[in-house]
mmCIF file as Biopython writes it, N, C-alpha, C and O atoms, coordinates in Angstrom:
data_model
#
loop_
_atom_site.group_PDB
_atom_site.id
_atom_site.type_symbol
_atom_site.label_atom_id
_atom_site.label_alt_id
_atom_site.label_comp_id
_atom_site.label_asym_id
_atom_site.label_entity_id
_atom_site.label_seq_id
_atom_site.pdbx_PDB_ins_code
_atom_site.Cartn_x
_atom_site.Cartn_y
_atom_site.Cartn_z
_atom_site.occupancy
_atom_site.B_iso_or_equiv
_atom_site.auth_seq_id
_atom_site.auth_asym_id
_atom_site.pdbx_PDB_model_num
ATOM 1   N N  . MET A ? 1  ? 0.868   -1.380 0.158  1.0 0.0 1  A 1 
ATOM 2   C CA . MET A ? 1  ? 0.018   0.138  0.009  1.0 0.0 1  A 1 
ATOM 3   C C  . MET A ? 1  ? 0.902   1.121  -0.136 1.0 0.0 1  A 1 
ATOM 4   O O  . MET A ? 1  ? 1.994   1.014  0.422  1.0 0.0 1  A 1 
ATOM 5   N N  . ILE A ? 2  ? 0.567   2.349  -0.972 1.0 0.0 2  A 1 
ATOM 6   C CA . ILE A ? 2  ? 1.228   3.659  -0.579 1.0 0.0 2  A 1 
ATOM 7   C C  . ILE A ? 2  ? 0.953   4.031  0.308  1.0 0.0 2  A 1 
ATOM 8   O O  . ILE A ? 2  ? -0.202  3.988  0.729  1.0 0.0 2  A 1 
ATOM 9   N N  . ASN A ? 3  ? 2.268   4.707  1.123  1.0 0.0 3  A 1 
ATOM 10  C CA . ASN A ? 3  ? 2.072   6.086  2.437  1.0 0.0 3  A 1 
ATOM 11  C C  . ASN A ? 3  ? 1.350   7.108  1.538  1.0 0.0 3  A 1 
ATOM 12  O O  . ASN A ? 3  ? 1.774   7.551  0.470  1.0 0.0 3  A 1 
ATOM 13  N N  . CYS A ? 4  ? 0.129   7.421  2.181  1.0 0.0 4  A 1 
ATOM 14  C CA . CYS A ? 4  ? -0.609  8.430  1.834  1.0 0.0 4  A 1 
ATOM 15  C C  . CYS A ? 4  ? -0.308  9.420  3.208  1.0 0.0 4  A 1 
ATOM 16  O O  . CYS A ? 4  ? -0.058  8.883  4.287  1.0 0.0 4  A 1 
ATOM 17  N N  . PRO A ? 5  ? -0.343  10.530 3.104  1.0 0.0 5  A 1 
ATOM 18  C CA . PRO A ? 5  ? -0.402  11.336 4.031  1.0 0.0 5  A 1 
ATOM 19  C C  . PRO A ? 5  ? -1.458  11.484 4.667  1.0 0.0 5  A 1 
ATOM 20  O O  . PRO A ? 5  ? -2.448  11.431 3.938  1.0 0.0 5  A 1 
ATOM 21  N N  . ALA A ? 6  ? -1.720  11.692 6.005  1.0 0.0 6  A 1 
ATOM 22  C CA . ALA A ? 6  ? -3.014  11.413 6.673  1.0 0.0 6  A 1 
ATOM 23  C C  . ALA A ? 6  ? -3.496  13.065 6.638  1.0 0.0 6  A 1 
ATOM 24  O O  . ALA A ? 6  ? -2.744  14.022 6.455  1.0 0.0 6  A 1 
ATOM 25  N N  . ILE A ? 7  ? -5.086  13.108 6.886  1.0 0.0 7  A 1 
ATOM 26  C CA . ILE A ? 7  ? -5.977  14.297 6.669  1.0 0.0 7  A 1 
ATOM 27  C C  . ILE A ? 7  ? -6.335  14.787 8.218  1.0 0.0 7  A 1 
ATOM 28  O O  . ILE A ? 7  ? -6.975  14.042 8.960  1.0 0.0 7  A 1 
ATOM 29  N N  . THR A ? 8  ? -5.924  15.958 8.605  1.0 0.0 8  A 1 
ATOM 30  C CA . THR A ? 8  ? -6.638  16.206 9.985  1.0 0.0 8  A 1 
ATOM 31  C C  . THR A ? 8  ? -8.049  16.224 9.821  1.0 0.0 8  A 1 
ATOM 32  O O  . THR A ? 8  ? -8.596  16.311 8.722  1.0 0.0 8  A 1 
ATOM 33  N N  . ILE A ? 9  ? -8.661  16.139 10.952 1.0 0.0 9  A 1 
ATOM 34  C CA . ILE A ? 9  ? -10.170 16.042 11.067 1.0 0.0 9  A 1 
ATOM 35  C C  . ILE A ? 9  ? -10.829 17.716 10.690 1.0 0.0 9  A 1 
ATOM 36  O O  . ILE A ? 9  ? -11.907 18.002 10.170 1.0 0.0 9  A 1 
ATOM 37  N N  . GLU A ? 10 ? -10.027 18.373 11.042 1.0 0.0 10 A 1 
ATOM 38  C CA . GLU A ? 10 ? -10.452 19.982 10.833 1.0 0.0 10 A 1 
ATOM 39  C C  . GLU A ? 10 ? -10.517 19.935 9.228  1.0 0.0 10 A 1 
ATOM 40  O O  . GLU A ? 10 ? -11.566 20.392 8.774  1.0 0.0 10 A 1 
ATOM 41  N N  . ARG A ? 11 ? -9.440  19.392 8.143  1.0 0.0 11 A 1 
ATOM 42  C CA . ARG A ? 11 ? -8.917  19.703 7.072  1.0 0.0 11 A 1 
ATOM 43  C C  . ARG A ? 11 ? -10.188 18.728 6.544  1.0 0.0 11 A 1 
ATOM 44  O O  . ARG A ? 11 ? -10.854 19.108 5.581  1.0 0.0 11 A 1 
ATOM 45  N N  . ALA A ? 12 ? -10.496 17.447 7.221  1.0 0.0 12 A 1 
ATOM 46  C CA . ALA A ? 12 ? -11.588 16.714 6.031  1.0 0.0 12 A 1 
ATOM 47  C C  . ALA A ? 12 ? -12.669 17.382 6.432  1.0 0.0 12 A 1 
ATOM 48  O O  . ALA A ? 12 ? -13.285 17.754 5.434  1.0 0.0 12 A 1 
ATOM 49  N N  . LEU A ? 13 ? -13.224 17.731 7.482  1.0 0.0 13 A 1 
ATOM 50  C CA . LEU A ? 13 ? -14.447 18.424 7.648  1.0 0.0 13 A 1 
ATOM 51  C C  . LEU A ? 13 ? -14.581 19.722 6.502  1.0 0.0 13 A 1 
ATOM 52  O O  . LEU A ? 13 ? -15.467 20.016 5.700  1.0 0.0 13 A 1 
ATOM 53  N N  . GLU A ? 14 ? -13.678 20.142 6.732  1.0 0.0 14 A 1 
ATOM 54  C CA . GLU A ? 14 ? -13.616 21.566 5.283  1.0 0.0 14 A 1 
ATOM 55  C C  . GLU A ? 14 ? -13.878 21.088 3.981  1.0 0.0 14 A 1 
ATOM 56  O O  . GLU A ? 14 ? -14.591 21.681 3.171  1.0 0.0 14 A 1 
ATOM 57  N N  . LEU A ? 15 ? -13.161 19.752 3.731  1.0 0.0 15 A 1 
ATOM 58  C CA . LEU A ? 15 ? -13.093 18.971 2.566  1.0 0.0 15 A 1 
ATOM 59  C C  . LEU A ? 15 ? -14.844 18.562 2.265  1.0 0.0 15 A 1 
ATOM 60  O O  . LEU A ? 15 ? -15.529 18.966 1.325  1.0 0.0 15 A 1 
ATOM 61  N N  . CYS A ? 16 ? -15.202 17.778 3.228  1.0 0.0 16 A 1 
ATOM 62  C CA . CYS A ? 16 ? -16.496 17.339 3.227  1.0 0.0 16 A 1 
ATOM 63  C C  . CYS A ? 16 ? -17.245 18.547 2.747  1.0 0.0 16 A 1 
ATOM 64  O O  . CYS A ? 16 ? -17.846 18.355 1.690  1.0 0.0 16 A 1 
ATOM 65  N N  . LYS A ? 17 ? -17.361 19.792 3.289  1.0 0.0 17 A 1 
ATOM 66  C CA . LYS A ? 17 ? -18.022 20.620 3.523  1.0 0.0 17 A 1 
ATOM 67  C C  . LYS A ? 17 ? -18.066 21.253 1.969  1.0 0.0 17 A 1 
ATOM 68  O O  . LYS A ? 17 ? -19.154 21.575 1.491  1.0 0.0 17 A 1 
ATOM 69  N N  . LYS A ? 18 ? -16.938 21.399 1.277  1.0 0.0 18 A 1 
ATOM 70  C CA . LYS A ? 18 ? -16.797 21.775 -0.112 1.0 0.0 18 A 1 
ATOM 71  C C  . LYS A ? 18 ? -17.141 20.914 -0.967 1.0 0.0 18 A 1 
ATOM 72  O O  . LYS A ? 18 ? -17.369 21.405 -2.072 1.0 0.0 18 A 1 
ATOM 73  N N  . TYR A ? 19 ? -17.291 19.632 -0.877 1.0 0.0 19 A 1 
ATOM 74  C CA . TYR A ? 19 ? -17.742 18.717 -1.889 1.0 0.0 19 A 1 
ATOM 75  C C  . TYR A ? 19 ? -19.424 18.946 -1.700 1.0 0.0 19 A 1 
ATOM 76  O O  . TYR A ? 19 ? -20.131 18.757 -2.689 1.0 0.0 19 A 1 
ATOM 77  N N  . CYS A ? 20 ? -19.989 19.317 -0.531 1.0 0.0 20 A 1 
ATOM 78  C CA . CYS A ? 20 ? -21.221 19.154 -0.370 1.0 0.0 20 A 1 
ATOM 79  C C  . CYS A ? 20 ? -22.030 20.473 -1.077 1.0 0.0 20 A 1 
ATOM 80  O O  . CYS A ? 20 ? -23.118 20.423 -1.650 1.0 0.0 20 A 1 
ATOM 81  N N  . GLU A ? 21 ? -21.265 21.539 -0.888 1.0 0.0 21 A 1 
ATOM 82  C CA . GLU A ? 21 ? -21.170 22.912 -1.945 1.0 0.0 21 A 1 
ATOM 83  C C  . GLU A ? 21 ? -21.203 22.441 -3.361 1.0 0.0 21 A 1 
ATOM 84  O O  . GLU A ? 21 ? -22.110 22.916 -4.045 1.0 0.0 21 A 1 
ATOM 85  N N  . GLU A ? 22 ? -20.215 21.419 -4.052 1.0 0.0 22 A 1 
ATOM 86  C CA . GLU A ? 22 ? -20.427 21.810 -5.252 1.0 0.0 22 A 1 
ATOM 87  C C  . GLU A ? 22 ? -20.743 20.611 -5.871 1.0 0.0 22 A 1 
ATOM 88  O O  . GLU A ? 22 ? -20.677 20.570 -7.100 1.0 0.0 22 A 1 
ATOM 89  N N  . LYS A ? 23 ? -21.168 19.351 -5.073 1.0 0.0 23 A 1 
ATOM 90  C CA . LYS A ? 23 ? -21.879 18.432 -5.629 1.0 0.0 23 A 1 
ATOM 91  C C  . LYS A ? 23 ? -23.067 18.242 -5.670 1.0 0.0 23 A 1 
ATOM 92  O O  . LYS A ? 23 ? -23.827 17.807 -6.535 1.0 0.0 23 A 1 
ATOM 93  N N  . GLY A ? 24 ? -23.238 18.752 -4.233 1.0 0.0 24 A 1 
ATOM 94  C CA . GLY A ? 24 ? -24.655 18.360 -3.525 1.0 0.0 24 A 1 
ATOM 95  C C  . GLY A ? 24 ? -24.800 17.098 -2.970 1.0 0.0 24 A 1 
ATOM 96  O O  . GLY A ? 24 ? -24.216 16.074 -3.324 1.0 0.0 24 A 1 
ATOM 97  N N  . VAL A ? 25 ? -25.738 17.252 -1.942 1.0 0.0 25 A 1 
ATOM 98  C CA . VAL A ? 25 ? -26.144 15.288 -1.717 1.0 0.0 25 A 1 
ATOM 99  C C  . VAL A ? 25 ? -26.804 14.705 -2.597 1.0 0.0 25 A 1 
ATOM 100 O O  . VAL A ? 25 ? -27.301 15.584 -3.301 1.0 0.0 25 A 1 
ATOM 101 N N  . ARG A ? 26 ? -27.092 13.714 -2.955 1.0 0.0 26 A 1 
ATOM 102 C CA . ARG A ? 26 ? -28.209 13.066 -3.472 1.0 0.0 26 A 1 
ATOM 103 C C  . ARG A ? 26 ? -28.747 11.954 -2.470 1.0 0.0 26 A 1 
ATOM 104 O O  . ARG A ? 26 ? -27.914 11.147 -2.056 1.0 0.0 26 A 1 
ATOM 105 N N  . ILE A ? 27 ? -29.795 11.862 -2.131 1.0 0.0 27 A 1 
ATOM 106 C CA . ILE A ? 27 ? -30.571 10.649 -1.624 1.0 0.0 27 A 1 
ATOM 107 C C  . ILE A ? 27 ? -30.296 9.363  -1.541 1.0 0.0 27 A 1 
ATOM 108 O O  . ILE A ? 27 ? -30.931 8.758  -2.405 1.0 0.0 27 A 1 
ATOM 109 N N  . PHE A ? 28 ? -29.616 8.642  -0.871 1.0 0.0 28 A 1 
ATOM 110 C CA . PHE A ? 28 ? -29.129 7.579  -0.761 1.0 0.0 28 A 1 
ATOM 111 C C  . PHE A ? 28 ? -28.076 7.122  -1.149 1.0 0.0 28 A 1 
ATOM 112 O O  . PHE A ? 28 ? -27.816 5.922  -1.063 1.0 0.0 28 A 1 
ATOM 113 N N  . SER A ? 29 ? -27.221 8.063  -1.685 1.0 0.0 29 A 1 
ATOM 114 C CA . SER A ? 29 ? -25.726 8.089  -1.984 1.0 0.0 29 A 1 
ATOM 115 C C  . SER A ? 29 ? -24.894 7.604  -0.519 1.0 0.0 29 A 1 
ATOM 116 O O  . SER A ? 29 ? -25.323 7.368  0.611  1.0 0.0 29 A 1 
ATOM 117 N N  . GLN A ? 30 ? -23.668 7.580  -1.039 1.0 0.0 30 A 1 
ATOM 118 C CA . GLN A ? 30 ? -22.335 7.174  0.202  1.0 0.0 30 A 1 
ATOM 119 C C  . GLN A ? 30 ? -22.703 8.614  1.191  1.0 0.0 30 A 1 
ATOM 120 O O  . GLN A ? 30 ? -23.074 8.666  2.363  1.0 0.0 30 A 1 
ATOM 121 N N  . TYR A ? 31 ? -22.464 9.594  0.314  1.0 0.0 31 A 1 
ATOM 122 C CA . TYR A ? 31 ? -22.126 10.660 1.052  1.0 0.0 31 A 1 
ATOM 123 C C  . TYR A ? 31 ? -23.586 11.061 1.894  1.0 0.0 31 A 1 
ATOM 124 O O  . TYR A ? 31 ? -23.284 11.255 3.071  1.0 0.0 31 A 1 
ATOM 125 N N  . TRP A ? 32 ? -24.934 11.231 1.692  1.0 0.0 32 A 1 
ATOM 126 C CA . TRP A ? 32 ? -25.996 11.289 2.252  1.0 0.0 32 A 1 
ATOM 127 C C  . TRP A ? 32 ? -25.781 10.527 3.578  1.0 0.0 32 A 1 
ATOM 128 O O  . TRP A ? 32 ? -25.588 11.064 4.669  1.0 0.0 32 A 1 
ATOM 129 N N  . GLY A ? 33 ? -25.858 8.857  3.271  1.0 0.0 33 A 1 
ATOM 130 C CA . GLY A ? 33 ? -25.778 8.027  4.243  1.0 0.0 33 A 1 
ATOM 131 C C  . GLY A ? 33 ? -24.660 8.440  5.269  1.0 0.0 33 A 1 
ATOM 132 O O  . GLY A ? 33 ? -25.111 8.405  6.413  1.0 0.0 33 A 1 
ATOM 133 N N  . CYS A ? 34 ? -23.481 8.780  5.220  1.0 0.0 34 A 1 
ATOM 134 C CA . CYS A ? 34 ? -22.623 9.119  5.956  1.0 0.0 34 A 1 
ATOM 135 C C  . CYS A ? 34 ? -23.095 10.215 6.777  1.0 0.0 34 A 1 
ATOM 136 O O  . CYS A ? 34 ? -23.329 9.959  7.958  1.0 0.0 34 A 1 
ATOM 137 N N  . LEU A ? 35 ? -23.317 11.670 6.247  1.0 0.0 35 A 1 
ATOM 138 C CA . LEU A ? 35 ? -24.140 12.632 6.945  1.0 0.0 35 A 1 
ATOM 139 C C  . LEU A ? 35 ? -25.162 12.043 7.929  1.0 0.0 35 A 1 
ATOM 140 O O  . LEU A ? 35 ? -25.022 12.080 9.151  1.0 0.0 35 A 1 
ATOM 141 N N  . ARG A ? 36 ? -26.310 11.441 7.214  1.0 0.0 36 A 1 
ATOM 142 C CA . ARG A ? 36 ? -27.706 10.927 7.677  1.0 0.0 36 A 1 
ATOM 143 C C  . ARG A ? 36 ? -26.913 10.133 9.671  1.0 0.0 36 A 1 
ATOM 144 O O  . ARG A ? 36 ? -27.210 10.465 10.819 1.0 0.0 36 A 1 
ATOM 145 N N  . PHE A ? 37 ? -25.842 9.003  9.108  1.0 0.0 37 A 1 
ATOM 146 C CA . PHE A ? 37 ? -26.203 8.443  10.178 1.0 0.0 37 A 1 
ATOM 147 C C  . PHE A ? 37 ? -24.522 8.871  11.400 1.0 0.0 37 A 1 
ATOM 148 O O  . PHE A ? 37 ? -24.332 8.174  12.397 1.0 0.0 37 A 1 
ATOM 149 N N  . SER A ? 38 ? -23.663 9.907  11.084 1.0 0.0 38 A 1 
ATOM 150 C CA . SER A ? 38 ? -22.865 10.317 11.784 1.0 0.0 38 A 1 
ATOM 151 C C  . SER A ? 38 ? -23.851 11.426 12.579 1.0 0.0 38 A 1 
ATOM 152 O O  . SER A ? 38 ? -23.562 11.585 13.765 1.0 0.0 38 A 1 
ATOM 153 N N  . LYS A ? 39 ? -24.808 12.090 12.142 1.0 0.0 39 A 1 
ATOM 154 C CA . LYS A ? 39 ? -25.576 13.170 12.709 1.0 0.0 39 A 1 
ATOM 155 C C  . LYS A ? 39 ? -24.025 14.580 12.958 1.0 0.0 39 A 1 
ATOM 156 O O  . LYS A ? 39 ? -24.033 15.472 13.806 1.0 0.0 39 A 1 
ATOM 157 N N  . GLY A ? 40 ? -23.200 14.383 12.195 1.0 0.0 40 A 1 
ATOM 158 C CA . GLY A ? 40 ? -22.528 15.856 12.308 1.0 0.0 40 A 1 
ATOM 159 C C  . GLY A ? 40 ? -21.325 15.266 12.891 1.0 0.0 40 A 1 
ATOM 160 O O  . GLY A ? 40 ? -20.318 15.944 12.687 1.0 0.0 40 A 1 
ATOM 161 N N  . ASP A ? 41 ? -21.104 13.925 13.724 1.0 0.0 41 A 1 
ATOM 162 C CA . ASP A ? 41 ? -20.112 13.785 14.640 1.0 0.0 41 A 1 
ATOM 163 C C  . ASP A ? 41 ? -18.857 13.214 13.585 1.0 0.0 41 A 1 
ATOM 164 O O  . ASP A ? 41 ? -18.958 12.241 12.838 1.0 0.0 41 A 1 
ATOM 165 N N  . PRO A ? 42 ? -17.640 14.114 13.748 1.0 0.0 42 A 1 
ATOM 166 C CA . PRO A ? 42 ? -16.930 13.776 12.571 1.0 0.0 42 A 1 
ATOM 167 C C  . PRO A ? 42 ? -16.291 12.193 13.161 1.0 0.0 42 A 1 
ATOM 168 O O  . PRO A ? 42 ? -15.963 11.429 12.253 1.0 0.0 42 A 1 
ATOM 169 N N  . GLU A ? 43 ? -16.138 11.770 14.332 1.0 0.0 43 A 1 
ATOM 170 C CA . GLU A ? 43 ? -15.651 10.336 14.668 1.0 0.0 43 A 1 
ATOM 171 C C  . GLU A ? 43 ? -16.616 9.349  14.068 1.0 0.0 43 A 1 
ATOM 172 O O  . GLU A ? 43 ? -16.337 8.168  14.272 1.0 0.0 43 A 1 
ATOM 173 N N  . LYS A ? 44 ? -17.629 9.591  13.411 1.0 0.0 44 A 1 
ATOM 174 C CA . LYS A ? 44 ? -18.503 8.652  12.855 1.0 0.0 44 A 1 
ATOM 175 C C  . LYS A ? 44 ? -18.290 8.792  11.604 1.0 0.0 44 A 1 
ATOM 176 O O  . LYS A ? 44 ? -18.441 7.743  10.978 1.0 0.0 44 A 1 
ATOM 177 N N  . MET A ? 45 ? -17.934 9.875  10.867 1.0 0.0 45 A 1 
ATOM 178 C CA . MET A ? 45 ? -17.926 9.981  9.351  1.0 0.0 45 A 1 
ATOM 179 C C  . MET A ? 45 ? -16.884 8.934  8.865  1.0 0.0 45 A 1 
ATOM 180 O O  . MET A ? 45 ? -15.998 8.429  9.555  1.0 0.0 45 A 1 
ATOM 181 N N  . CYS A ? 46 ? -17.167 8.682  7.454  1.0 0.0 46 A 1 
ATOM 182 C CA . CYS A ? 46 ? -16.702 7.654  6.602  1.0 0.0 46 A 1 
ATOM 183 C C  . CYS A ? 46 ? -15.101 7.986  6.739  1.0 0.0 46 A 1 
ATOM 184 O O  . CYS A ? 46 ? -14.274 7.074  6.733  1.0 0.0 46 A 1 
ATOM 185 N N  . PHE A ? 47 ? -14.740 9.337  6.862  1.0 0.0 47 A 1 
ATOM 186 C CA . PHE A ? 47 ? -13.271 9.833  6.481  1.0 0.0 47 A 1 
ATOM 187 C C  . PHE A ? 47 ? -12.520 9.462  7.587  1.0 0.0 47 A 1 
ATOM 188 O O  . PHE A ? 47 ? -11.338 9.199  7.362  1.0 0.0 47 A 1 
ATOM 189 N N  . TYR A ? 48 ? -12.989 9.364  8.915  1.0 0.0 48 A 1 
ATOM 190 C CA . TYR A ? 48 ? -12.485 9.064  10.139 1.0 0.0 48 A 1 
ATOM 191 C C  . TYR A ? 48 ? -11.868 7.648  10.602 1.0 0.0 48 A 1 
ATOM 192 O O  . TYR A ? 48 ? -12.623 6.688  10.754 1.0 0.0 48 A 1 
ATOM 193 N N  . GLY A ? 49 ? -10.754 7.560  10.779 1.0 0.0 49 A 1 
ATOM 194 C CA . GLY A ? 49 ? -10.089 6.221  10.920 1.0 0.0 49 A 1 
ATOM 195 C C  . GLY A ? 49 ? -8.709  6.272  10.923 1.0 0.0 49 A 1 
ATOM 196 O O  . GLY A ? 49 ? -8.195  7.387  11.014 1.0 0.0 49 A 1 
ATOM 197 N N  . GLU A ? 50 ? -7.931  5.194  10.833 1.0 0.0 50 A 1 
ATOM 198 C CA . GLU A ? 50 ? -6.533  5.233  10.767 1.0 0.0 50 A 1 
ATOM 199 C C  . GLU A ? 50 ? -6.108  6.157  9.518  1.0 0.0 50 A 1 
ATOM 200 O O  . GLU A ? 50 ? -6.485  5.819  8.396  1.0 0.0 50 A 1 
ATOM 201 N N  . GLY A ? 51 ? -5.348  7.291  9.689  1.0 0.0 51 A 1 
ATOM 202 C CA . GLY A ? 51 ? -4.463  8.155  8.730  1.0 0.0 51 A 1 
ATOM 203 C C  . GLY A ? 51 ? -5.636  9.123  8.293  1.0 0.0 51 A 1 
ATOM 204 O O  . GLY A ? 51 ? -5.449  10.064 7.522  1.0 0.0 51 A 1 
ATOM 205 N N  . ASN A ? 52 ? -7.079  8.754  8.953  1.0 0.0 52 A 1 
ATOM 206 C CA . ASN A ? 52 ? -8.202  9.591  7.847  1.0 0.0 52 A 1 
ATOM 207 C C  . ASN A ? 52 ? -8.160  9.655  6.726  1.0 0.0 52 A 1 
ATOM 208 O O  . ASN A ? 52 ? -8.251  10.760 6.190  1.0 0.0 52 A 1 
ATOM 209 N N  . ARG A ? 53 ? -8.004  8.471  5.956  1.0 0.0 53 A 1 
ATOM 210 C CA . ARG A ? 53 ? -8.069  7.915  4.844  1.0 0.0 53 A 1 
ATOM 211 C C  . ARG A ? 53 ? -9.129  7.185  4.272  1.0 0.0 53 A 1 
ATOM 212 O O  . ARG A ? 53 ? -9.094  6.301  3.416  1.0 0.0 53 A 1 
ATOM 213 N N  . GLY A ? 54 ? -10.063 7.681  4.864  1.0 0.0 54 A 1 
ATOM 214 C CA . GLY A ? 54 ? -11.184 6.579  4.405  1.0 0.0 54 A 1 
ATOM 215 C C  . GLY A ? 54 ? -12.423 6.921  3.827  1.0 0.0 54 A 1 
ATOM 216 O O  . GLY A ? 54 ? -13.360 6.124  3.879  1.0 0.0 54 A 1 
ATOM 217 N N  . CYS A ? 55 ? -12.536 8.101  3.242  1.0 0.0 55 A 1 
ATOM 218 C CA . CYS A ? 55 ? -13.701 8.744  2.434  1.0 0.0 55 A 1 
ATOM 219 C C  . CYS A ? 55 ? -13.072 8.701  0.873  1.0 0.0 55 A 1 
ATOM 220 O O  . CYS A ? 55 ? -11.867 8.933  0.777  1.0 0.0 55 A 1 
ATOM 221 N N  . LYS A ? 56 ? -13.829 8.415  -0.353 1.0 0.0 56 A 1 
ATOM 222 C CA . LYS A ? 56 ? -13.026 8.664  -1.432 1.0 0.0 56 A 1 
ATOM 223 C C  . LYS A ? 56 ? -13.082 9.987  -1.849 1.0 0.0 56 A 1 
ATOM 224 O O  . LYS A ? 56 ? -12.311 10.451 -2.688 1.0 0.0 56 A 1 
ATOM 225 N N  . PHE A ? 57 ? -14.208 10.786 -1.143 1.0 0.0 57 A 1 
ATOM 226 C CA . PHE A ? 57 ? -14.654 12.257 -1.605 1.0 0.0 57 A 1 
ATOM 227 C C  . PHE A ? 57 ? -13.684 13.250 -1.099 1.0 0.0 57 A 1 
ATOM 228 O O  . PHE A ? 57 ? -13.351 14.263 -1.715 1.0 0.0 57 A 1 
ATOM 229 N N  . VAL A ? 58 ? -13.250 12.889 0.079  1.0 0.0 58 A 1 
ATOM 230 C CA . VAL A ? 58 ? -12.296 13.671 0.729  1.0 0.0 58 A 1 
ATOM 231 C C  . VAL A ? 58 ? -11.097 13.523 0.323  1.0 0.0 58 A 1 
ATOM 232 O O  . VAL A ? 58 ? -10.368 14.500 0.152  1.0 0.0 58 A 1 
ATOM 233 N N  . ASN A ? 59 ? -10.651 12.131 0.078  1.0 0.0 59 A 1 
ATOM 234 C CA . ASN A ? 59 ? -9.523  12.095 -0.624 1.0 0.0 59 A 1 
ATOM 235 C C  . ASN A ? 59 ? -8.965  12.293 -2.100 1.0 0.0 59 A 1 
ATOM 236 O O  . ASN A ? 59 ? -7.783  12.201 -2.430 1.0 0.0 59 A 1 
ATOM 237 N N  . GLU A ? 60 ? -10.147 12.610 -2.997 1.0 0.0 60 A 1 
ATOM 238 C CA . GLU A ? 60 ? -9.963  13.198 -4.103 1.0 0.0 60 A 1 
ATOM 239 C C  . GLU A ? 60 ? -9.624  14.549 -3.948 1.0 0.0 60 A 1 
ATOM 240 O O  . GLU A ? 60 ? -8.745  15.073 -4.632 1.0 0.0 60 A 1 
ATOM 241 N N  . LEU A ? 61 ? -10.426 15.295 -2.876 1.0 0.0 61 A 1 
ATOM 242 C CA . LEU A ? 61 ? -10.333 16.630 -2.974 1.0 0.0 61 A 1 
ATOM 243 C C  . LEU A ? 61 ? -8.882  16.998 -2.380 1.0 0.0 61 A 1 
ATOM 244 O O  . LEU A ? 61 ? -8.098  17.809 -2.874 1.0 0.0 61 A 1 
ATOM 245 N N  . PHE A ? 62 ? -8.674  16.156 -1.103 1.0 0.0 62 A 1 
ATOM 246 C CA . PHE A ? 62 ? -7.416  16.249 -0.658 1.0 0.0 62 A 1 
ATOM 247 C C  . PHE A ? 62 ? -6.239  16.238 -1.670 1.0 0.0 62 A 1 
ATOM 248 O O  . PHE A ? 62 ? -5.372  17.111 -1.715 1.0 0.0 62 A 1 
ATOM 249 N N  . ASP A ? 63 ? -6.305  15.188 -2.449 1.0 0.0 63 A 1 
ATOM 250 C CA . ASP A ? 63 ? -5.197  14.726 -3.367 1.0 0.0 63 A 1 
ATOM 251 C C  . ASP A ? 63 ? -5.318  15.621 -4.751 1.0 0.0 63 A 1 
ATOM 252 O O  . ASP A ? 63 ? -4.439  15.473 -5.600 1.0 0.0 63 A 1 
ATOM 253 N N  . GLY A ? 64 ? -6.254  16.425 -4.951 1.0 0.0 64 A 1 
ATOM 254 C CA . GLY A ? 64 ? -6.170  17.412 -5.677 1.0 0.0 64 A 1 
ATOM 255 C C  . GLY A ? 64 ? -6.614  16.339 -7.263 1.0 0.0 64 A 1 
ATOM 256 O O  . GLY A ? 64 ? -6.223  16.606 -8.399 1.0 0.0 64 A 1 
ATOM 257 N N  . SER A ? 65 ? -7.213  15.534 -7.001 1.0 0.0 65 A 1 
ATOM 258 C CA . SER A ? 65 ? -7.611  14.710 -8.169 1.0 0.0 65 A 1 
ATOM 259 C C  . SER A ? 65 ? -9.377  14.836 -8.452 1.0 0.0 65 A 1 
ATOM 260 O O  . SER A ? 65 ? -9.942  14.060 -9.222 1.0 0.0 65 A 1 
ATOM 261 N N  . GLY A ? 66 ? -9.938  15.673 -7.879 1.0 0.0 66 A 1 
ATOM 262 C CA . GLY A ? 66 ? -10.990 15.743 -7.719 1.0 0.0 66 A 1 
ATOM 263 C C  . GLY A ? 66 ? -11.788 17.169 -8.030 1.0 0.0 66 A 1 
ATOM 264 O O  . GLY A ? 66 ? -13.002 17.250 -7.846 1.0 0.0 66 A 1 
#
């Protein structure tokens, strides 16, 4: 596995909000489910975890490929 830089929770939340503003939230999408079930708690969001590299949307924005 390639060693990817960790994303801080603050930066991940910022990118999450940016994604939402740019793309919108489609009902029953992965992004919608994450927001719905986390209830705004960053520790329950998809990007939270080892290295905070778990959410494809945040990762794409962070890496500059999205």
